[in-house]
C-alpha distance (Angstrom), angle and dihedral (degrees) to the residues before:
residue distance angle dihedral
X1 . . .
X2 3.80 . .
X3 3.79 129.9 .
X4 3.78 131.2 -138.8
X5 3.80 113.9 -157.6
X6 3.80 114.9 -163.0
X7 3.81 112.6 -142.6
X8 3.80 102.8 147.7
X9 3.81 99.6 102.2
X10 3.79 119.6 120.4
X11 3.81 93.3 -129.1
X12 3.80 93.1 -137.6
X13 3.81 92.8 163.3
X14 3.81 89.9 60.5
X15 3.78 97.9 51.3
X16 2.98 134.8 163.2
X17 3.82 87.6 34.5
X18 3.80 92.2 54.7
X19 3.78 92.7 55.5
X20 3.80 86.2 76.2
X21 3.81 104.6 23.8
X22 3.79 139.6 28.3
X23 3.81 110.2 -103.6
X24 3.80 91.1 -126.0
X25 3.81 89.0 63.6
X26 3.80 95.1 54.2
X27 3.82 107.5 112.8
X28 3.79 125.6 -112.3
X29 3.82 111.9 -170.7
X30 3.83 85.8 -5.9
X31 3.81 94.4 -57.2
X32 3.82 125.0 100.3
X33 3.80 112.2 -106.4
X34 3.81 91.0 -119.3
X35 3.83 90.1 61.8
X36 3.79 90.2 66.2
X37 3.80 89.4 51.9
X38 3.80 91.9 52.5
X39 3.81 90.6 48.0
X40 3.81 90.9 51.4
X41 3.80 93.0 50.0
X42 3.80 93.9 48.1
X43 3.81 90.9 48.3
X44 3.82 87.8 53.0
X45 3.81 89.7 54.2
X46 3.81 95.5 -106.9
X47 3.79 112.8 132.9
X48 3.82 103.5 156.7
X49 3.81 106.2 81.1
X50 3.79 132.0 176.6
X51 3.79 113.7 -158.5
X52 3.82 112.9 -154.8
X53 3.80 108.8 -152.9
X54 3.78 138.8 163.3
X55 3.81 117.6 -112.2
X56 3.81 94.0 -110.8
X57 3.83 93.4 62.2
X58 3.81 100.5 31.4
X59 3.80 93.9 99.8
X60 3.81 91.4 47.4
X61 3.80 92.5 54.3
X62 3.80 91.9 44.8
X63 3.80 90.2 52.2
X64 3.82 93.5 46.2
X65 3.82 99.3 43.1
X66 3.79 107.7 20.1
X67 3.78 111.7 -174.8
X68 3.81 93.1 -27.6
X69 3.81 96.0 -106.4
X70 3.86 95.2 134.9
X71 3.82 88.2 61.7
X72 3.79 95.3 42.8
X73 3.81 92.6 -111.1
X74 3.81 138.9 107.3
X75 3.79 115.5 -120.6
X76 3.80 123.3 -159.8
X77 3.79 118.1 -173.6
X78 3.81 116.5 -132.7
X79 3.79 117.9 -168.7
X80 3.81 122.2 -138.2
X81 3.77 100.0 -167.9
X82 3.79 96.8 -177.5
X83 3.84 120.4 36.3
X84 3.81 102.2 -130.5
X85 3.81 100.2 152.6
X86 3.79 140.2 -75.5
X87 3.80 94.7 -67.4
X88 3.80 89.7 53.1
X89 3.82 89.5 50.0
X90 3.81 89.9 52.8
X91 3.81 90.2 49.0
X92 3.81 89.4 54.6
X93 3.82 87.3 64.8
X94 3.83 96.0 54.7
X95 3.80 95.0 105.6
X96 3.81 90.1 47.2
X97 3.82 96.2 52.7
X98 3.80 97.8 35.1
X99 3.80 110.4 177.2
X100 3.81 94.8 -25.4
X101 3.81 123.1 113.0
X102 3.77 110.2 -109.3
X103 3.77 143.9 -170.9
X104 3.82 121.9 -127.5
X105 3.80 116.1 -151.5
X106 3.81 124.6 -177.0
X107 3.78 102.1 -133.7
X108 3.81 96.3 -137.4
X109 3.82 94.4 57.9
X110 3.80 122.7 102.2
X111 3.81 123.3 -161.6
X112 3.79 122.3 -171.2
X113 3.83 93.6 -148.8
X114 3.80 96.8 34.2
X115 3.80 122.5 -141.7
X116 3.81 103.9 -71.3
X117 3.82 93.3 107.6
X118 3.80 91.6 48.1
X119 3.80 92.0 50.5
X120 3.81 93.0 46.0
X121 3.81 92.6 51.1
X122 3.79 92.3 48.4
X123 3.80 93.8 48.5
X124 3.81 89.8 49.8
X125 3.83 91.6 52.8
X126 3.83 111.4 17.1
X127 3.80 117.3 -159.2
X128 3.79 135.7 165.8
X129 3.78 89.8 -88.0
X130 3.78 145.6 -7.0
X131 3.79 126.9 -162.2
X132 3.78 132.3 -163.9
X133 3.80 116.2 -127.0
X134 3.78 134.2 -174.0
X135 3.78 133.0 -166.3
X136 3.82 113.9 -110.2
X137 3.79 133.8 -176.4
X138 3.81 94.9 -132.0
X139 3.81 111.8 34.2
X140 3.83 92.1 175.6
X141 3.81 89.0 82.0
X142 3.82 95.2 56.3
X143 3.74 145.4 50.4
X144 3.81 103.7 -90.1
X145 3.80 132.4 -155.8
X146 3.79 127.4 -139.7
X147 3.83 111.7 -149.6
X148 3.80 134.6 -161.0
X149 3.81 127.9 170.7
X150 3.81 93.1 -8.1
X151 3.78 91.6 -54.0
X152 3.78 132.9 108.0
X153 3.80 106.8 -117.9
X154 3.80 101.1 173.6
X155 3.80 141.8 8.6
X156 3.81 117.9 -149.6
X157 3.80 123.1 -171.2
X158 3.84 114.8 -135.5
X159 3.81 94.9 -29.3
X160 3.80 121.6 -159.8
X161 3.82 87.6 -147.0
X162 3.83 104.5 34.5
X163 3.82 117.1 -150.6
X164 3.83 89.0 -147.5
X165 3.79 142.0 -9.4
X166 3.83 92.0 -108.1
X167 3.80 112.3 117.6
X168 3.78 123.3 -163.3
X169 3.80 114.6 -108.5
X170 3.80 119.8 -152.2
X171 3.82 95.9 -104.8
X172 3.82 123.7 93.7
X173 3.80 140.8 164.6
X174 3.79 123.9 -145.3
X175 3.74 144.2 173.0
X176 3.80 122.7 -145.2
X177 3.82 93.4 -80.4
X178 3.80 88.7 80.5
X179 3.80 90.1 73.6
X180 3.80 91.9 58.8
X181 3.80 88.8 50.1
X182 3.80 91.5 50.7
X183 3.82 91.0 49.0
X184 3.81 89.1 58.2
X185 3.82 95.7 52.4
X186 3.76 128.9 110.4
X187 3.81 119.1 -152.7
X188 3.80 115.6 -89.4
X189 3.80 124.3 -124.3
X190 3.82 85.7 -81.8
X191 3.79 90.0 59.6
X192 3.80 91.3 -113.1
X193 3.79 137.6 114.6
X194 3.80 103.5 -114.0
X195 3.80 121.6 -145.5
X196 3.82 89.8 -148.2
X197 3.82 89.0 58.3
X198 3.80 89.7 51.2
X199 3.82 91.6 51.2
X200 3.81 90.6 46.8
X201 3.80 88.0 52.9
X202 3.81 89.1 56.0
X203 3.80 89.8 50.9
X204 3.81 92.3 47.8
X205 3.81 88.9 50.9
X206 3.80 90.6 56.9
X207 3.80 96.9 -103.7
X208 3.80 120.4 144.4
X209 3.81 118.1 -111.1
X210 3.80 114.3 -173.7
X211 3.82 125.4 -154.5
X212 3.79 124.0 -137.3
X213 3.81 120.4 -167.8
X214 3.79 117.5 -136.9
X215 3.79 116.3 -114.8
X216 3.80 114.1 -146.1
X217 3.77 123.8 -3.7
X218 3.79 128.8 -26.2
X219 3.79 127.0 -161.4
X220 3.78 131.9 -173.0
X221 3.82 100.4 -155.1
X222 3.79 95.5 -159.9
X223 3.81 100.5 123.2
X224 3.83 133.2 46.5
X225 3.79 93.5 -107.7
X226 3.81 90.4 48.2
X227 3.80 91.5 49.6
X228 3.80 91.1 51.6
X229 3.80 90.9 47.0
X230 3.80 90.9 48.6
X231 3.79 86.9 54.2
X232 3.82 88.3 54.6
X233 3.80 92.8 49.7
X234 3.80 93.6 49.9
X235 3.82 92.8 45.8
X236 3.79 90.1 51.1
X237 3.80 85.5 64.7
X238 3.81 93.0 63.9
X239 3.78 105.3 120.0
X240 3.79 103.5 -166.9
X241 3.80 140.2 -9.1
X242 3.79 119.7 -78.8
X243 3.78 114.5 -171.7
X244 3.81 117.3 178.8
X245 3.82 97.4 171.8
X246 3.79 131.7 71.3
X247 3.79 109.3 -113.6
X248 3.82 124.9 -165.4
X249 3.80 124.6 -121.5
X250 3.81 93.4 -101.4
X251 3.82 90.1 67.1
X252 3.80 114.5 87.1
X253 3.81 114.9 -153.6
X254 3.79 119.6 -169.5
X255 3.79 132.8 174.1
X256 3.78 130.0 -7.5
X257 3.78 109.0 -16.7
X258 3.78 133.9 164.2
X259 3.81 111.8 -153.7
X260 3.78 117.3 179.4
X261 3.78 127.1 -146.7
X262 3.81 123.4 -74.0
X263 3.81 94.4 26.8
X264 3.81 114.8 150.3
X265 3.80 118.1 -156.7
X266 3.80 132.4 169.3
X267 3.81 134.1 175.9
X268 3.81 92.6 -7.4
X269 3.78 143.0 125.4
X270 3.80 118.7 -130.6
X271 3.79 111.4 -170.3
X272 3.81 119.6 -178.3
X273 2.82 161.0 -95.4
X274 3.79 85.0 66.2
X275 3.79 142.1 114.4
X276 3.79 129.4 -142.0
X277 3.79 120.5 -163.6
X278 3.79 132.2 -132.9
X279 3.79 116.2 -65.9
X280 3.80 97.2 6.6
X281 3.82 117.8 152.3
X282 3.81 119.8 -145.9
X283 3.82 119.4 -175.7
X284 3.82 130.9 173.1
X285 3.79 90.8 -17.8
X286 3.77 145.7 123.2
X287 3.82 118.2 -132.0
X288 3.77 108.8 -170.4
X289 3.78 136.4 -164.3
X290 3.79 124.5 -54.7
X291 3.79 94.3 21.7
X292 3.80 129.1 134.7
X293 3.79 117.3 -159.7
X294 3.80 111.6 -166.0
X295 3.79 129.5 -138.6
X296 3.79 115.4 -68.5
X297 3.81 95.3 9.4
X298 3.81 116.4 155.6
X299 3.82 113.4 -148.3
X300 3.79 121.2 175.4
X301 3.82 136.4 165.7
X302 3.81 90.3 -7.0
X303 3.80 143.5 115.9
X304 3.79 123.0 -141.3
X305 3.78 137.7 165.7
X306 3.81 140.4 159.9
X307 3.81 90.8 24.5
X308 3.79 146.2 112.0
X309 3.80 118.8 -128.8
X310 3.78 111.9 -174.0
X311 3.81 128.0 -144.4
X312 3.80 122.5 -56.9
X313 3.80 95.1 4.1
X314 3.81 118.6 145.3
X315 3.82 124.3 -147.4
X316 3.78 121.9 -178.6
X317 3.79 131.3 177.2
X318 3.82 98.9 -8.8
X319 3.80 115.8 143.6
X320 2.93 108.5 -157.7
X321 3.85 134.3 8.4
X322 3.79 125.8 168.0
X323 3.83 139.5 159.8
X324 3.81 89.6 17.7
X325 3.80 136.9 143.5
X326 3.79 111.8 -155.3
X327 3.79 120.7 -174.5
X328 3.77 134.4 -136.1
X329 3.80 119.1 -65.6
X330 3.81 93.3 4.5
X331 3.81 115.7 158.9
X332 3.80 112.4 -150.0
X333 3.81 119.7 174.5
X334 3.78 139.7 164.1
X335 3.79 125.2 -168.9
X336 3.83 101.5 -175.4
X337 3.80 137.8 41.2
X338 3.84 108.1 -62.1
X339 3.82 128.0 -154.6
X340 3.81 122.7 -94.8
X341 3.81 98.5 -76.9
X342 3.79 143.9 -9.0
X343 3.78 130.2 -153.5
X344 3.81 119.2 -152.5
X345 3.79 141.3 -177.3
X346 3.79 103.5 -177.3
X347 3.79 126.0 172.8
X348 3.79 128.0 -134.3
X349 3.82 115.3 -66.1
X350 3.81 92.9 12.4
X351 3.80 120.5 148.0
X352 3.82 125.0 -157.5
X353 3.80 127.3 -178.3
X354 3.81 116.5 -170.4
X355 3.79 109.8 -161.8
């Protein structure tokens, strides 16, 4: 089986960060989101991966991932020159998948238990399509599936009267019949070819579409608050401390922490779960739970928790920061007494002075 990973979205909900980086390369727990996708596919036994990207980020993905060898996979880049929807992105991969069954994975989705169970179930009982579903409290905000006799009978987009509480997750399995369904589509009101319409076409044509319920948590990391929450979920999975730097006695370390090599810390409190990247410098600061500090970050006289700070950022004199997403090379300083807390979403190379 092959996999098609969709990474061609513009990431508008994550601007300004996505003006300078693809959203799938934003780090969660100091690893780009796309790394978790590659791990999940390899663990499911899928090693032949087509990465659908837009031309403006193709070079960035090639530089970041290469041919996939570090993950034990083979990556082929597939260009989607014109963003015409998820179904159109899948159609762009037709030559790559040929007649083989294949898995489609939205590259900004994170799944605690991966996709191995989904793949195994599909291979044991192949059908035209399979879709992953998860129970949600408010189905009116999602695409929702109606089920009967272990089959999906209808897909409804953001229904006012939901037929179930089962929301569609961004992972699917298809055989080659999906391409015929996509060829028959007309653009939706958004001007796009919708993958849900293509699956509904399969259902209307009498094909079998099987549901698969997600085990563990699922997160669509498409917005800043979702990215920060995904960071929390991944950090909650830390099992035990791993400290690869020598820390002095005036640094208090509590809980599950991951501290890379070459980290310098003085007169600070580091309270997990958290991770701190290679070469970071922490002085006179508090780093609280559910925080990821990237490589080379400089943090002094500040307090931060429940946040992502990307590589080479510098934060000085800010008390206190929470629920924030701070980009690469940001410079954030305060020279006087600040209020109780700030919340930031700051793109790469930004600079903020609070005076």
